[in-house]
C-alpha positions in Angstrom: 49.4 -12.1 -46.2 49.5 -10.4 -49.6 46.2 -11.9 -50.9 43.2 -9.6 -51.3 40.3 -11.1 -49.4 36.8 -11.2 -50.9 33.3 -12.2 -49.7 32.4 -15.8 -50.5 29.3 -16.1 -48.3 27.0 -14.1 -46.1 24.2 -14.8 -43.6 22.2 -13.1 -41.0 23.0 -16.0 -38.7 26.4 -16.3 -37.1 26.1 -20.1 -36.9 25.7 -20.4 -40.6 28.7 -18.2 -41.2 30.7 -20.4 -38.8 29.6 -23.6 -40.6 30.6 -22.1 -44.0 34.0 -21.1 -42.6 34.6 -24.5 -41.1 33.6 -26.3 -44.4 36.0 -24.1 -46.3 38.9 -24.7 -43.9 38.3 -28.4 -44.0 38.7 -28.2 -47.8 42.0 -26.3 -47.4 40.7 -22.8 -48.0 41.6 -20.1 -45.5 38.5 -18.3 -44.3 37.6 -15.6 -41.8 34.3 -14.2 -40.6 33.7 -10.4 -40.8 30.9 -9.1 -38.6 29.0 -6.5 -40.5 26.1 -6.4 -38.0 25.2 -2.9 -36.7 26.2 -2.8 -33.0 23.3 -0.5 -32.1 20.6 -2.2 -34.3 21.6 -5.9 -34.7 18.7 -6.5 -37.1 20.7 -4.7 -39.7 23.8 -6.2 -41.4 25.2 -9.6 -42.1 28.0 -12.0 -41.1 30.3 -12.4 -44.1 32.8 -15.2 -44.8 35.9 -13.9 -46.7 38.5 -15.9 -48.5 41.6 -15.0 -50.5 40.6 -13.8 -54.0 42.7 -16.6 -55.6 40.4 -19.2 -53.9 37.0 -17.5 -54.5 35.8 -19.7 -57.3 36.7 -22.9 -55.5 35.1 -21.6 -52.3 31.8 -20.7 -54.1 31.7 -24.1 -55.6 32.2 -25.8 -52.3 29.5 -23.6 -50.6 27.0 -24.1 -53.4 27.4 -27.9 -53.1 26.9 -27.9 -49.4 23.3 -28.8 -48.7 23.2 -27.4 -45.1 24.0 -23.9 -46.4 21.5 -23.9 -49.3 18.4 -23.7 -47.0 16.7 -20.4 -46.8 17.1 -18.4 -43.6 
């Protein structure tokens, strides 16, 4: 795994991050969720979906075209 991983999506809700990860993987883009929530104060922080840097632009296009993820939290 020599790729640098970068953030393609973030959400305060774990389910939205899981949906984004699944959509990206269905489109052939490797994706992982990074939990940036504070363990003591869970109201702070986000769930981030990271992809290889080489796939970032395609991942952002896929996410922006996905209606379920465009709704406000």
